[in-house]
C-alpha positions as CSV (number, residue, x, y, z in Angstrom):
1,M,51.7,66.0,-43.4
2,A,54.1,68.2,-45.4
3,K,58.0,67.5,-44.2
4,R,58.7,70.9,-42.7
5,S,55.6,70.5,-40.9
6,H,55.7,66.8,-39.1
7,N,60.0,68.1,-38.1
8,E,57.6,70.9,-36.4
9,V,55.3,68.5,-34.4
10,Q,57.9,66.3,-33.6
11,E,60.6,69.0,-32.0
12,S,57.6,70.4,-30.6
13,L,56.3,66.5,-28.6
14,R,60.2,66.3,-27.8
15,E,60.4,69.8,-26.0
16,L,56.7,68.8,-24.4
17,T,58.1,65.4,-23.3
18,R,61.0,67.1,-21.8
19,I,58.6,69.8,-20.1
20,F,56.1,67.2,-18.9
21,R,57.9,64.1,-18.3
22,P,54.9,62.3,-18.6
23,K,53.7,58.1,-17.1
24,D,51.9,57.2,-19.9
25,P,53.3,58.0,-23.5
26,R,50.2,56.6,-25.8
27,K,48.2,59.0,-23.5
28,F,50.1,62.2,-23.5
29,V,50.2,61.7,-27.6
30,K,46.8,60.9,-28.5
31,D,45.5,64.3,-25.9
32,Y,48.6,66.1,-28.0
33,I,46.5,64.9,-31.3
34,R,43.4,65.7,-30.2
35,K,44.1,68.9,-28.7
36,Y,46.7,70.5,-31.9
37,R,44.3,68.5,-34.4
38,I,47.5,66.4,-36.0
39,T,46.0,64.0,-38.8
40,G,45.4,60.6,-38.3
41,G,48.0,57.8,-39.1
42,Y,51.0,59.4,-36.8
43,E,50.2,58.2,-33.3
44,E,51.8,55.2,-33.5
45,E,55.5,57.1,-34.7
46,L,54.9,60.3,-31.8
47,T,54.2,57.7,-29.7
48,S,57.6,55.8,-30.3
49,L,59.3,59.1,-31.1
50,V,58.2,60.1,-26.4
51,E,59.0,57.0,-25.7
52,R,62.7,57.1,-26.8
53,E,63.2,61.1,-25.5
54,L,61.8,59.1,-22.2
55,T,64.4,56.6,-22.7
56,K,67.3,59.5,-23.0
57,L,66.1,61.4,-20.4
58,N,66.2,58.5,-18.2
59,S,69.5,57.3,-18.5
60,P,72.3,58.3,-16.6
61,A,74.3,60.8,-18.4
62,S,77.8,59.6,-19.7
């Protein structure tokens, strides 16, 4: 995946995570990859990204 499109995928996934706040990050990423036809090999990285974003959303604001 080219660097620019990789960043676009990550930003899109962060935004969708903020909107939907999925209970199961792994399933959410699998559905995202299937729906948007993302090439393989990025599932673990994207799952980690969703988990980090959920952690940010659930932590109290300082």
